C-alpha positions in Angstrom: 0.7 -19.4 -21.4 -1.7 -22.2 -22.1 -3.9 -21.7 -19.1 -4.3 -18.0 -19.7 -4.5 -18.3 -23.5 -1.7 -15.8 -24.0 1.3 -15.7 -26.3 5.0 -15.5 -25.3 5.3 -11.8 -25.6 2.7 -10.7 -23.0 3.9 -13.3 -20.6 7.5 -12.3 -21.1 6.6 -8.6 -20.5 4.6 -9.5 -17.4 7.6 -11.4 -16.0 9.9 -8.6 -16.9 7.7 -6.2 -15.0 7.5 -8.5 -12.0 11.3 -8.8 -12.0 11.7 -5.0 -12.2 9.4 -4.7 -9.2 11.5 -7.3 -7.3 8.7 -9.7 -7.0 10.4 -12.5 -9.0 14.1 -13.3 -9.6 15.3 -14.2 -13.1 18.0 -16.8 -13.5 19.1 -16.8 -17.2 18.7 -20.1 -18.9 17.5 -21.7 -15.6 14.2 -20.1 -14.9 12.2 -17.6 -12.8 11.2 -17.9 -9.2 9.2 -15.8 -6.8 11.5 -13.6 -4.8 11.8 -14.6 -1.1 10.1 -12.4 1.5 12.9 -10.9 3.5 11.6 -9.5 6.7 14.9 -7.7 7.1 13.8 -5.4 4.4 11.0 -4.1 6.7 13.2 -1.3 8.3 14.4 -0.1 4.9 11.0 -0.1 3.3 9.5 1.7 6.4 12.2 4.4 6.1 11.3 5.1 2.6 7.5 4.8 3.1 7.5 7.0 6.2 9.3 9.8 4.3 7.5 9.5 1.0 4.0 8.5 2.1 3.9 11.3 4.8 4.9 13.7 2.1 2.3 12.3 -0.4 -0.4 12.5 2.2 0.4 16.2 2.7 0.3 16.8 -1.0 -2.9 14.8 -1.4 -4.6 17.0 1.2 -3.3 20.1 -0.6 -4.0 19.0 -4.2 -7.1 16.8 -4.0 -9.9 18.0 -6.3 -13.7 17.5 -5.8 -13.6 14.1 -7.6 -10.7 13.0 -5.3 -12.6 14.1 -2.3 -15.7 12.2 -3.5 -13.8 9.0 -3.8 -12.2 9.6 -0.4 -15.7 10.0 1.1 -16.8 6.7 -0.5 -13.7 4.9 0.9 -14.4 6.5 4.3 -17.9 5.1 4.2 -16.6 1.6 3.5 -14.3 1.5 6.5 -16.8 0.6 9.2 -18.5 -2.0 7.1 -15.2 -3.8 6.4 -14.1 -3.5 10.0 -17.4 -5.0 11.2 -17.1 -8.1 9.1 -13.6 -8.9 10.6 -12.3 -10.1 7.2 -8.6 -9.5 7.0 -8.4 -10.0 3.3 -11.1 -7.4 2.7 -9.3 -5.0 5.0 -6.1 -5.5 3.0 -7.9 -4.9 -0.3 -9.4 -1.7 1.2 -6.0 -0.7 2.6 -4.6 -1.0 -1.0 -7.4 1.1 -2.5 -7.0 3.8 0.2 -3.2 4.0 -0.1 -3.4 4.1 -3.9 -6.1 6.8 -3.7 -3.9 8.9 -1.4 -1.1 8.5 -4.0 -3.4 9.6 -6.8 -4.7 12.6 -4.9 -1.1 14.0 -4.8 -1.3 14.3 -8.6 2.3 13.3 -9.1 2.7 10.2 -11.3 6.4 9.7 -10.2 5.4 9.5 -6.5 2.5 7.4 -7.3 4.4 4.7 -9.3 7.3 4.7 -6.7 5.0 4.3 -3.8 2.9 1.6 -5.5 6.2 -0.4 -5.9 7.1 0.0 -2.2 3.6 -0.7 -1.1 3.6 -4.0 -2.9 6.9 -5.1 -1.3 5.5 -4.2 2.1 2.3 -6.0 1.4 4.3 -9.2 0.9 5.7 -8.9 4.4 2.2 -8.2 5.8 0.9 -11.4 4.3 3.7 -13.3 6.2 2.5 -11.9 9.5 -1.2 -11.4 8.8 -2.6 -14.0 11.1 -0.6 -12.6 14.1 -0.9 -8.9 13.6 -3.2 -7.3 16.2 -3.4 -3.7 15.2 -6.1 -3.8 12.5 -8.5 -1.6 14.5 -5.8 1.1 14.7 -5.2 0.8 11.0 -8.9 1.3 10.3 -9.0 4.4 12.6 -5.9 5.8 11.0 -7.2 5.2 7.5 -10.3 7.1 8.4 -8.3 10.0 9.8 -6.1 10.2 6.7 -9.1 10.2 4.4 -10.9 12.9 6.5 -7.8 15.0 6.5 -7.7 14.9 2.7 -11.4 15.7 2.5 -10.8 18.6 4.9 -7.7 19.8 3.1 -5.7 19.5 6.3 -2.2 18.8 5.0 -0.5 18.7 8.4 -2.9 16.3 9.9 -2.7 14.0 6.8 1.1 14.0 7.0 1.1 13.3 10.8 -1.5 10.5 10.7 0.2 8.8 7.7 3.6 8.8 9.6 1.9 7.3 12.7 0.2 4.7 10.5 3.3 3.5 8.9 5.4 3.5 12.1 2.6 1.6 13.8 2.5 -1.0 11.0 6.3 -1.5 11.3 6.0 -1.9 15.1 3.1 -4.4 14.8 5.0 -6.5 12.2 8.2 -6.5 14.2 6.3 -7.6 17.3 5.2 -10.8 15.7 8.2 -11.7 13.6 
């Protein structure tokens, strides 16, 4: 609270939100700790993400408006630049922006908030294995294909590529853990 210059209420609310998102564990009258990263959760998270993100990619391609497509074009233009620098952190940040944009393009706030939660849990696992994962080039290509499918309004392709993307991510993480 002191370092951020905030009162108890905003800090308490932030911690409550983190607990709700399963990022911290609350032990009443004992404290709060960061939740452990459980790689065993990868299969369960992947099941949910494959189903929901494939569906949301289909909806994004069907429902994206002109502004959504403009943002997708901007993200698509960033991909080669980030890939060329070989900066894993920059790629993760772009990955987040792309996935969140796909969620937004579906224009379903319930799907968007649900998928943001699952994405954050998956991201924690990715950070554990980041230095050993070798499929970053595939991820860049798949991101480009998903964005292009949304721009083109190709719902089937968006769905298929997103499914392949998440399945590939799970395989790559499993291979190194």
